[in-house]
GUMARFI-694302 format. One record per atom (N, C-alpha, C): residue in three letters; x, y, z; atom name. Coordinates in nm, 3 decimals, decimal comma. Layout:
REM residues N
<lumgu "ALA" <X Y Z> "CA">
...
***
This chain:
REM residues 144
<lumgu "MET" <13,027 11,012 8,998> "N">
<lumgu "MET" <12,943 10,896 8,973> "CA">
<lumgu "MET" <12,801 10,926 9,018> "C">
<lumgu "LYS" <12,706 10,897 8,931> "N">
<lumgu "LYS" <12,564 10,920 8,958> "CA">
<lumgu "LYS" <12,504 10,799 9,029> "C">
<lumgu "ASN" <12,422 10,823 9,130> "N">
<lumgu "ASN" <12,353 10,714 9,200> "CA">
<lumgu "ASN" <12,237 10,664 9,116> "C">
<lumgu "LYS" <12,203 10,538 9,135> "N">
<lumgu "LYS" <12,087 10,481 9,068> "CA">
<lumgu "LYS" <11,960 10,551 9,115> "C">
<lumgu "GLY" <11,863 10,559 9,026> "N">
<lumgu "GLY" <11,731 10,608 9,064> "CA">
<lumgu "GLY" <11,656 10,499 9,137> "C">
<lumgu "ILE" <11,573 10,538 9,230> "N">
<lumgu "ILE" <11,489 10,444 9,305> "CA">
<lumgu "ILE" <11,344 10,489 9,287> "C">
<lumgu "GLY" <11,259 10,396 9,249> "N">
<lumgu "GLY" <11,118 10,424 9,235> "CA">
<lumgu "GLY" <11,037 10,315 9,302> "C">
<lumgu "ALA" <10,911 10,345 9,327> "N">
<lumgu "ALA" <10,823 10,247 9,390> "CA">
<lumgu "ALA" <10,680 10,272 9,345> "C">
<lumgu "ALA" <10,604 10,163 9,341> "N">
<lumgu "ALA" <10,463 10,170 9,304> "CA">
<lumgu "ALA" <10,383 10,082 9,398> "C">
<lumgu "ALA" <10,251 10,106 9,396> "N">
<lumgu "ALA" <10,160 10,032 9,483> "CA">
<lumgu "ALA" <10,064 9,949 9,398> "C">
<lumgu "PHE" <10,046 9,824 9,439> "N">
<lumgu "PHE" <9,945 9,736 9,382> "CA">
<lumgu "PHE" <9,832 9,731 9,484> "C">
<lumgu "ILE" <9,714 9,783 9,446> "N">
<lumgu "ILE" <9,600 9,794 9,537> "CA">
<lumgu "ILE" <9,480 9,733 9,467> "C">
<lumgu "VAL" <9,411 9,643 9,536> "N">
<lumgu "VAL" <9,290 9,583 9,477> "CA">
<lumgu "VAL" <9,168 9,618 9,561> "C">
<lumgu "ASP" <9,054 9,620 9,493> "N">
<lumgu "ASP" <8,928 9,641 9,565> "CA">
<lumgu "ASP" <8,870 9,505 9,604> "C">
<lumgu "GLU" <8,751 9,507 9,663> "N">
<lumgu "GLU" <8,688 9,383 9,712> "CA">
<lumgu "GLU" <8,656 9,285 9,599> "C">
<lumgu "ALA" <8,650 9,332 9,475> "N">
<lumgu "ALA" <8,622 9,245 9,360> "CA">
<lumgu "ALA" <8,750 9,197 9,292> "C">
<lumgu "GLY" <8,866 9,235 9,345> "N">
<lumgu "GLY" <8,993 9,192 9,286> "CA">
<lumgu "GLY" <9,041 9,279 9,172> "C">
<lumgu "LYS" <8,977 9,394 9,152> "N">
<lumgu "LYS" <9,020 9,488 9,047> "CA">
<lumgu "LYS" <9,137 9,570 9,099> "C">
<lumgu "VAL" <9,231 9,604 9,009> "N">
<lumgu "VAL" <9,352 9,675 9,046> "CA">
<lumgu "VAL" <9,336 9,825 9,019> "C">
<lumgu "LEU" <9,386 9,906 9,113> "N">
<lumgu "LEU" <9,380 10,051 9,100> "CA">
<lumgu "LEU" <9,488 10,101 9,005> "C">
<lumgu "LEU" <9,446 10,176 8,904> "N">
<lumgu "LEU" <9,538 10,243 8,813> "CA">
<lumgu "LEU" <9,507 10,392 8,810> "C">
<lumgu "VAL" <9,610 10,470 8,779> "N">
<lumgu "VAL" <9,594 10,614 8,762> "CA">
<lumgu "VAL" <9,629 10,649 8,617> "C">
<lumgu "LYS" <9,565 10,752 8,564> "N">
<lumgu "LYS" <9,592 10,797 8,427> "CA">
<lumgu "LYS" <9,672 10,926 8,433> "C">
<lumgu "HIS" <9,787 10,925 8,367> "N">
<lumgu "HIS" <9,875 11,042 8,367> "CA">
<lumgu "HIS" <9,822 11,153 8,276> "C">
<lumgu "THR" <9,855 11,276 8,312> "N">
<lumgu "THR" <9,819 11,392 8,230> "CA">
<lumgu "THR" <9,936 11,436 8,142> "C">
<lumgu "TYR" <10,044 11,359 8,141> "N">
<lumgu "TYR" <10,163 11,394 8,064> "CA">
<lumgu "TYR" <10,209 11,274 7,983> "C">
<lumgu "GLY" <10,306 11,295 7,897> "N">
<lumgu "GLY" <10,362 11,185 7,819> "CA">
<lumgu "GLY" <10,257 11,121 7,730> "C">
<lumgu "ARG" <10,245 10,989 7,738> "N">
<lumgu "ARG" <10,151 10,914 7,654> "CA">
<lumgu "ARG" <10,009 10,912 7,710> "C">
<lumgu "LEU" <9,985 10,985 7,818> "N">
<lumgu "LEU" <9,853 10,987 7,884> "CA">
<lumgu "LEU" <9,811 10,844 7,920> "C">
<lumgu "ASN" <9,909 10,769 7,969> "N">
<lumgu "ASN" <9,891 10,627 7,995> "CA">
<lumgu "ASN" <9,835 10,598 8,133> "C">
<lumgu "TRP" <9,788 10,474 8,146> "N">
<lumgu "TRP" <9,743 10,420 8,274> "CA">
<lumgu "TRP" <9,862 10,352 8,340> "C">
<lumgu "GLU" <9,870 10,363 8,471> "N">
<lumgu "GLU" <9,988 10,318 8,545> "CA">
<lumgu "GLU" <9,949 10,285 8,688> "C">
<lumgu "LEU" <10,030 10,201 8,753> "N">
<lumgu "LEU" <10,016 10,183 8,897> "CA">
<lumgu "LEU" <10,053 10,315 8,964> "C">
<lumgu "PRO" <9,988 10,352 9,074> "N">
<lumgu "PRO" <10,031 10,473 9,144> "CA">
<lumgu "PRO" <10,173 10,455 9,196> "C">
<lumgu "GLY" <10,257 10,554 9,175> "N">
<lumgu "GLY" <10,395 10,543 9,219> "CA">
<lumgu "GLY" <10,481 10,654 9,164> "C">
<lumgu "GLY" <10,609 10,649 9,197> "N">
<lumgu "GLY" <10,702 10,751 9,150> "CA">
<lumgu "GLY" <10,838 10,736 9,214> "C">
<lumgu "GLY" <10,916 10,841 9,203> "N">
<lumgu "GLY" <11,053 10,840 9,251> "CA">
<lumgu "GLY" <11,064 10,865 9,401> "C">
<lumgu "ALA" <11,166 10,800 9,459> "N">
<lumgu "ALA" <11,191 10,815 9,603> "CA">
<lumgu "ALA" <11,251 10,951 9,633> "C">
<lumgu "GLU" <11,216 11,004 9,746> "N">
<lumgu "GLU" <11,276 11,127 9,797> "CA">
<lumgu "GLU" <11,392 11,091 9,889> "C">
<lumgu "SER" <11,474 11,187 9,920> "N">
<lumgu "SER" <11,588 11,165 10,007> "CA">
<lumgu "SER" <11,544 11,109 10,142> "C">
<lumgu "ASN" <11,618 11,010 10,192> "N">
<lumgu "ASN" <11,591 10,948 10,323> "CA">
<lumgu "ASN" <11,453 10,885 10,333> "C">
<lumgu "GLU" <11,405 10,828 10,222> "N">
<lumgu "GLU" <11,275 10,764 10,218> "CA">
<lumgu "GLU" <11,295 10,620 10,170> "C">
<lumgu "SER" <11,239 10,524 10,241> "N">
<lumgu "SER" <11,249 10,385 10,198> "CA">
<lumgu "SER" <11,159 10,364 10,076> "C">
<lumgu "PRO" <11,183 10,258 9,999> "N">
<lumgu "PRO" <11,092 10,230 9,887> "CA">
<lumgu "PRO" <10,946 10,212 9,930> "C">
<lumgu "ALA" <10,922 10,144 10,041> "N">
<lumgu "ALA" <10,784 10,127 10,088> "CA">
<lumgu "ALA" <10,722 10,262 10,124> "C">
<lumgu "GLU" <10,799 10,349 10,188> "N">
<lumgu "GLU" <10,749 10,483 10,220> "CA">
<lumgu "GLU" <10,720 10,562 10,093> "C">
<lumgu "THR" <10,801 10,542 9,990> "N">
<lumgu "THR" <10,778 10,608 9,862> "CA">
<lumgu "THR" <10,643 10,567 9,804> "C">
<lumgu "ALA" <10,617 10,436 9,801> "N">
<lumgu "ALA" <10,491 10,387 9,746> "CA">
<lumgu "ALA" <10,371 10,445 9,822> "C">
<lumgu "VAL" <10,377 10,443 9,954> "N">
<lumgu "VAL" <10,268 10,494 10,037> "CA">
<lumgu "VAL" <10,246 10,644 10,012> "C">
<lumgu "ARG" <10,355 10,720 10,008> "N">
<lumgu "ARG" <10,344 10,865 9,983> "CA">
<lumgu "ARG" <10,286 10,893 9,845> "C">
<lumgu "GLU" <10,336 10,822 9,743> "N">
<lumgu "GLU" <10,289 10,845 9,607> "CA">
<lumgu "GLU" <10,139 10,813 9,594> "C">
<lumgu "VAL" <10,093 10,707 9,658> "N">
<lumgu "VAL" <9,950 10,676 9,656> "CA">
<lumgu "VAL" <9,871 10,791 9,716> "C">
<lumgu "ARG" <9,915 10,842 9,829> "N">
<lumgu "ARG" <9,845 10,954 9,895> "CA">
<lumgu "ARG" <9,843 11,077 9,803> "C">
<lumgu "GLU" <9,956 11,109 9,741> "N">
<lumgu "GLU" <9,964 11,227 9,655> "CA">
<lumgu "GLU" <9,879 11,211 9,528> "C">
<lumgu "GLU" <9,881 11,092 9,469> "N">
<lumgu "GLU" <9,814 11,072 9,341> "CA">
<lumgu "GLU" <9,667 11,036 9,351> "C">
<lumgu "THR" <9,625 10,973 9,462> "N">
<lumgu "THR" <9,487 10,923 9,472> "CA">
<lumgu "THR" <9,413 10,969 9,597> "C">
<lumgu "LEU" <9,482 11,035 9,690> "N">
<lumgu "LEU" <9,428 11,079 9,818> "CA">
<lumgu "LEU" <9,392 10,963 9,911> "C">
<lumgu "LEU" <9,435 10,841 9,878> "N">
<lumgu "LEU" <9,411 10,726 9,965> "CA">
<lumgu "LEU" <9,523 10,710 10,065> "C">
<lumgu "VAL" <9,489 10,663 10,184> "N">
<lumgu "VAL" <9,588 10,627 10,285> "CA">
<lumgu "VAL" <9,600 10,475 10,282> "C">
<lumgu "VAL" <9,722 10,428 10,257> "N">
<lumgu "VAL" <9,744 10,284 10,244> "CA">
<lumgu "VAL" <9,858 10,238 10,334> "C">
<lumgu "VAL" <9,864 10,106 10,352> "N">
<lumgu "VAL" <9,971 10,041 10,427> "CA">
<lumgu "VAL" <10,037 9,939 10,333> "C">
<lumgu "ALA" <10,169 9,942 10,324> "N">
<lumgu "ALA" <10,242 9,843 10,244> "CA">
<lumgu "ALA" <10,248 9,713 10,322> "C">
<lumgu "ARG" <10,202 9,603 10,262> "N">
<lumgu "ARG" <10,198 9,472 10,329> "CA">
<lumgu "ARG" <10,320 9,387 10,295> "C">
<lumgu "HIS" <10,353 9,378 10,165> "N">
<lumgu "HIS" <10,470 9,302 10,121> "CA">
<lumgu "HIS" <10,509 9,349 9,981> "C">
<lumgu "MET" <10,627 9,310 9,939> "N">
<lumgu "MET" <10,675 9,345 9,807> "CA">
<lumgu "MET" <10,632 9,236 9,709> "C">
<lumgu "THR" <10,589 9,278 9,590> "N">
<lumgu "THR" <10,551 9,182 9,487> "CA">
<lumgu "THR" <10,655 9,173 9,376> "C">
<lumgu "GLY" <10,752 9,264 9,376> "N">
<lumgu "GLY" <10,857 9,258 9,275> "CA">
<lumgu "GLY" <10,958 9,370 9,291> "C">
<lumgu "CYS" <11,077 9,344 9,238> "N">
<lumgu "CYS" <11,184 9,443 9,230> "CA">
<lumgu "CYS" <11,241 9,433 9,089> "C">
<lumgu "TYR" <11,253 9,545 9,021> "N">
<lumgu "TYR" <11,287 9,546 8,880> "CA">
<lumgu "TYR" <11,403 9,644 8,856> "C">
<lumgu "TYR" <11,488 9,607 8,760> "N">
<lumgu "TYR" <11,599 9,694 8,719> "CA">
<lumgu "TYR" <11,575 9,741 8,577> "C">
<lumgu "ALA" <11,582 9,872 8,554> "N">
<lumgu "ALA" <11,564 9,931 8,421> "CA">
<lumgu "ALA" <11,697 9,986 8,372> "C">
<lumgu "PRO" <11,767 9,914 8,283> "N">
<lumgu "PRO" <11,897 9,961 8,235> "CA">
<lumgu "PRO" <11,888 10,090 8,154> "C">
<lumgu "GLU" <11,771 10,118 8,094> "N">
<lumgu "GLU" <11,758 10,239 8,012> "CA">
<lumgu "GLU" <11,782 10,367 8,092> "C">
<lumgu "ASN" <11,750 10,365 8,220> "N">
<lumgu "ASN" <11,778 10,482 8,305> "CA">
<lumgu "ASN" <11,849 10,443 8,434> "C">
<lumgu "ASP" <11,905 10,322 8,439> "N">
<lumgu "ASP" <11,983 10,274 8,553> "CA">
<lumgu "ASP" <11,908 10,293 8,685> "C">
<lumgu "SER" <11,788 10,237 8,689> "N">
<lumgu "SER" <11,707 10,256 8,810> "CA">
<lumgu "SER" <11,652 10,123 8,862> "C">
<lumgu "LEU" <11,626 10,122 8,991> "N">
<lumgu "LEU" <11,560 10,010 9,059> "CA">
<lumgu "LEU" <11,417 10,053 9,091> "C">
<lumgu "HIS" <11,324 9,962 9,072> "N">
<lumgu "HIS" <11,183 9,994 9,097> "CA">
<lumgu "HIS" <11,120 9,881 9,179> "C">
<lumgu "PHE" <11,057 9,916 9,287> "N">
<lumgu "PHE" <10,995 9,823 9,380> "CA">
<lumgu "PHE" <10,843 9,835 9,369> "C">
<lumgu "VAL" <10,772 9,722 9,379> "N">
<lumgu "VAL" <10,626 9,724 9,380> "CA">
<lumgu "VAL" <10,580 9,658 9,509> "C">
<lumgu "PHE" <10,485 9,723 9,576> "N">
<lumgu "PHE" <10,434 9,677 9,705> "CA">
<lumgu "PHE" <10,284 9,652 9,698> "C">
<lumgu "TRP" <10,242 9,540 9,756> "N">
<lumgu "TRP" <10,100 9,515 9,776> "CA">
<lumgu "TRP" <10,059 9,606 9,890> "C">
<lumgu "CYS" <9,963 9,693 9,864> "N">
<lumgu "CYS" <9,917 9,788 9,966> "CA">
<lumgu "CYS" <9,768 9,771 9,989> "C">
<lumgu "ASP" <9,727 9,789 10,114> "N">
<lumgu "ASP" <9,586 9,785 10,150> "CA">
<lumgu "ASP" <9,541 9,924 10,193> "C">
<lumgu "ARG" <9,418 9,958 10,154> "N">
<lumgu "ARG" <9,359 10,086 10,199> "CA">
<lumgu "ARG" <9,331 10,074 10,348> "C">
<lumgu "GLN" <9,367 10,179 10,424> "N">
<lumgu "GLN" <9,334 10,177 10,567> "CA">
<lumgu "GLN" <9,184 10,180 10,586> "C">
<lumgu "ASP" <9,114 10,253 10,500> "N">
<lumgu "ASP" <8,968 10,254 10,501> "CA">
<lumgu "ASP" <8,923 10,186 10,372> "C">
<lumgu "PRO" <8,880 10,059 10,381> "N">
<lumgu "PRO" <8,844 9,986 10,259> "CA">
<lumgu "PRO" <8,733 10,051 10,176> "C">
<lumgu "SER" <8,655 10,140 10,238> "N">
<lumgu "SER" <8,547 10,206 10,163> "CA">
<lumgu "SER" <8,593 10,337 10,098> "C">
<lumgu "ALA" <8,718 10,380 10,124> "N">
<lumgu "ALA" <8,768 10,505 10,067> "CA">
<lumgu "ALA" <8,776 10,494 9,915> "C">
<lumgu "VAL" <8,735 10,600 9,848> "N">
<lumgu "VAL" <8,733 10,605 9,702> "CA">
<lumgu "VAL" <8,849 10,691 9,653> "C">
<lumgu "PRO" <8,928 10,641 9,556> "N">
<lumgu "PRO" <9,039 10,721 9,505> "CA">
<lumgu "PRO" <8,991 10,838 9,419> "C">
<lumgu "HIS" <9,063 10,949 9,430> "N">
<lumgu "HIS" <9,038 11,069 9,349> "CA">
<lumgu "HIS" <9,172 11,126 9,307> "C">
<lumgu "PRO" <9,181 11,184 9,186> "N">
<lumgu "PRO" <9,308 11,247 9,147> "CA">
<lumgu "PRO" <9,351 11,350 9,251> "C">
<lumgu "GLY" <9,476 11,334 9,299> "N">
<lumgu "GLY" <9,523 11,420 9,406> "CA">
<lumgu "GLY" <9,616 11,531 9,361> "C">
<lumgu "ASP" <9,664 11,524 9,237> "N">
<lumgu "ASP" <9,751 11,631 9,189> "CA">
<lumgu "ASP" <9,734 11,646 9,039> "C">
<lumgu "ALA" <9,800 11,746 8,981> "N">
<lumgu "ALA" <9,784 11,779 8,840> "CA">
<lumgu "ALA" <9,839 11,672 8,746> "C">
<lumgu "GLU" <9,920 11,577 8,799> "N">
<lumgu "GLU" <9,977 11,471 8,715> "CA">
<lumgu "GLU" <9,877 11,361 8,683> "C">
<lumgu "ILE" <9,765 11,356 8,756> "N">
<lumgu "ILE" <9,669 11,246 8,743> "CA">
<lumgu "ILE" <9,533 11,300 8,700> "C">
<lumgu "SER" <9,478 11,243 8,591> "N">
<lumgu "SER" <9,346 11,287 8,544> "CA">
<lumgu "SER" <9,233 11,195 8,591> "C">
<lumgu "GLU" <9,265 11,066 8,614> "N">
<lumgu "GLU" <9,165 10,969 8,658> "CA">
<lumgu "GLU" <9,227 10,864 8,749> "C">
<lumgu "CYS" <9,145 10,808 8,836> "N">
<lumgu "CYS" <9,182 10,692 8,919> "CA">
<lumgu "CYS" <9,067 10,594 8,905> "C">
<lumgu "ARG" <9,100 10,468 8,874> "N">
<lumgu "ARG" <8,992 10,372 8,856> "CA">
<lumgu "ARG" <9,044 10,231 8,880> "C">
<lumgu "PHE" <8,955 10,145 8,931> "N">
<lumgu "PHE" <8,986 10,003 8,948> "CA">
<lumgu "PHE" <8,949 9,929 8,819> "C">
<lumgu "TRP" <9,040 9,840 8,776> "N">
<lumgu "TRP" <9,022 9,765 8,651> "CA">
<lumgu "TRP" <9,041 9,615 8,676> "C">
<lumgu "PRO" <8,966 9,530 8,605> "N">
<lumgu "PRO" <8,992 9,386 8,613> "CA">
<lumgu "PRO" <9,131 9,357 8,554> "C">
<lumgu "PRO" <9,213 9,277 8,621> "N">
<lumgu "PRO" <9,347 9,248 8,570> "CA">
<lumgu "PRO" <9,347 9,186 8,430> "C">
<lumgu "GLU" <9,239 9,119 8,393> "N">
<lumgu "GLU" <9,232 9,057 8,261> "CA">
<lumgu "GLU" <9,177 9,152 8,154> "C">
<lumgu "SER" <9,142 9,275 8,191> "N">
<lumgu "SER" <9,084 9,371 8,097> "CA">
<lumgu "SER" <9,136 9,512 8,130> "C">
<lumgu "LEU" <9,267 9,531 8,115> "N">
<lumgu "LEU" <9,331 9,658 8,151> "CA">
<lumgu "LEU" <9,312 9,762 8,041> "C">
<lumgu "PRO" <9,307 9,889 8,079> "N">
<lumgu "PRO" <9,282 9,996 7,981> "CA">
<lumgu "PRO" <9,405 10,022 7,893> "C">
<lumgu "ARG" <9,386 10,098 7,790> "N">
<lumgu "ARG" <9,495 10,142 7,702> "CA">
<lumgu "ARG" <9,494 10,294 7,699> "C">
<lumgu "PRO" <9,606 10,359 7,678> "N">
<lumgu "PRO" <9,740 10,302 7,663> "CA">
<lumgu "PRO" <9,798 10,260 7,799> "C">
<lumgu "ILE" <9,874 10,151 7,793> "N">
<lumgu "ILE" <9,940 10,097 7,911> "CA">
<lumgu "ILE" <10,068 10,029 7,863> "C">
<lumgu "SER" <10,172 10,031 7,944> "N">
<lumgu "SER" <10,298 9,969 7,902> "CA">
<lumgu "SER" <10,300 9,820 7,932> "C">
<lumgu "ASP" <10,380 9,748 7,857> "N">
<lumgu "ASP" <10,397 9,605 7,883> "CA">
<lumgu "ASP" <10,456 9,582 8,022> "C">
<lumgu "TRP" <10,540 9,675 8,068> "N">
<lumgu "TRP" <10,601 9,662 8,200> "CA">
<lumgu "TRP" <10,496 9,675 8,310> "C">
<lumgu "THR" <10,401 9,765 8,293> "N">
<lumgu "THR" <10,292 9,777 8,391> "CA">
<lumgu "THR" <10,212 9,649 8,395> "C">
<lumgu "ILE" <10,183 9,591 8,278> "N">
<lumgu "ILE" <10,111 9,464 8,272> "CA">
<lumgu "ILE" <10,192 9,354 8,341> "C">
<lumgu "GLN" <10,324 9,353 8,322> "N">
<lumgu "GLN" <10,409 9,253 8,387> "CA">
<lumgu "GLN" <10,403 9,266 8,538> "C">
<lumgu "ARG" <10,412 9,390 8,589> "N">
<lumgu "ARG" <10,409 9,410 8,735> "CA">
<lumgu "ARG" <10,276 9,368 8,794> "C">
<lumgu "ILE" <10,166 9,396 8,724> "N">
<lumgu "ILE" <10,035 9,354 8,770> "CA">
<lumgu "ILE" <10,026 9,201 8,768> "C">
<lumgu "GLY" <10,074 9,140 8,661> "N">
<lumgu "GLY" <10,074 8,994 8,651> "CA">
<lumgu "GLY" <10,155 8,929 8,761> "C">
<lumgu "ASP" <10,271 8,987 8,794> "N">
<lumgu "ASP" <10,354 8,932 8,902> "CA">
<lumgu "ASP" <10,279 8,937 9,035> "C">
<lumgu "ALA" <10,212 9,050 9,061> "N">
<lumgu "ALA" <10,138 9,064 9,187> "CA">
<lumgu "ALA" <10,018 8,970 9,192> "C">
<lumgu "VAL" <9,941 8,966 9,084> "N">
<lumgu "VAL" <9,824 8,878 9,078> "CA">
<lumgu "VAL" <9,868 8,731 9,089> "C">
<lumgu "GLY" <9,984 8,700 9,031> "N">
<lumgu "GLY" <10,035 8,563 9,032> "CA">
<lumgu "GLY" <10,089 8,518 9,166> "C">
<lumgu "GLY" <10,095 8,608 9,263> "N">
<lumgu "GLY" <10,133 8,570 9,398> "CA">
<lumgu "GLY" <10,278 8,592 9,435> "C">
<lumgu "SER" <10,354 8,667 9,353> "N">
<lumgu "SER" <10,492 8,698 9,392> "CA">
<lumgu "SER" <10,491 8,772 9,525> "C">
<lumgu "THR" <10,565 8,720 9,621> "N">
<lumgu "THR" <10,566 8,779 9,755> "CA">
<lumgu "THR" <10,708 8,780 9,810> "C">
<lumgu "PHE" <10,751 8,896 9,855> "N">
<lumgu "PHE" <10,879 8,915 9,921> "CA">
<lumgu "PHE" <10,853 9,003 10,042> "C">
<lumgu "GLY" <10,930 8,986 10,146> "N">
<lumgu "GLY" <10,915 9,071 10,264> "CA">
<lumgu "GLY" <10,945 9,217 10,232> "C">
<lumgu "LEU" <10,905 9,304 10,321> "N">
<lumgu "LEU" <10,939 9,445 10,306> "CA">
<lumgu "LEU" <11,090 9,460 10,324> "C">
<lumgu "PRO" <11,153 9,552 10,251> "N">
<lumgu "PRO" <11,297 9,574 10,273> "CA">
<lumgu "PRO" <11,324 9,613 10,418> "C">
<lumgu "ALA" <11,428 9,554 10,475> "N">
<lumgu "ALA" <11,465 9,584 10,614> "CA">
<lumgu "ALA" <11,529 9,722 10,621> "C">
<lumgu "ILE" <11,496 9,795 10,724> "N">
<lumgu "ILE" <11,558 9,925 10,749> "CA">
<lumgu "ILE" <11,683 9,899 10,833> "C">
<lumgu "ILE" <11,796 9,946 10,785> "N">
<lumgu "ILE" <11,923 9,924 10,853> "CA">
<lumgu "ILE" <11,962 10,052 10,925> "C">
<lumgu "GLY" <11,988 10,041 11,054> "N">
<lumgu "GLY" <12,028 10,158 11,133> "CA">
<lumgu "GLY" <12,174 10,192 11,111> "C">
<lumgu "PRO" <12,224 10,291 11,181> "N">
<lumgu "PRO" <12,365 10,325 11,169> "CA">
<lumgu "PRO" <12,452 10,203 11,204> "C">
<lumgu "ARG" <12,558 10,188 11,130> "N">
<lumgu "ARG" <12,645 10,073 11,154> "CA">
<lumgu "ARG" <12,724 10,090 11,282> "C">
<lumgu "MET" <12,744 9,977 11,350> "N">
<lumgu "MET" <12,829 9,974 11,468> "CA">
<lumgu "MET" <12,949 9,889 11,433> "C">
<lumgu "TRP" <13,066 9,940 11,452> "N">
<lumgu "TRP" <13,187 9,868 11,416> "CA">
<lumgu "TRP" <13,241 9,791 11,535> "C">
<lumgu "LEU" <13,265 9,664 11,513> "N">
<lumgu "LEU" <13,317 9,578 11,619> "CA">
<lumgu "LEU" <13,467 9,564 11,600> "C">
<lumgu "GLU" <13,539 9,581 11,705> "N">
<lumgu "GLU" <13,686 9,574 11,699> "CA">
<lumgu "GLU" <13,735 9,444 11,759> "C">
***
């Protein structure tokens, strides 16, 4: 039996309320929230923070979750976190070969190509969807 895939993305806004998107160098060369697949022993929030650092060179903190989504096409769960830059004046730059551009965009005027799902996740975050960060569960203790 194959385990579900776990992915996470970051919703980051600048002082003007524009959302940070990255442009991929593969596939449809689309614009996307920074994010990707979880590594072993990594929480979804840690995944989002790591992916932001790898893709944009920004250091961020996950504040809360704005959505959790299930994709039946690849049997995966995807988490989106509202993240704040630790240094609000830090400017994003492509951090690896997968990203050609990083730019802040007004939520009402997003670039193309972009997926409807990316627009939905941005809309959910802008609309105020808020959930706590997933709790980290330690090793279980069995009570007899």
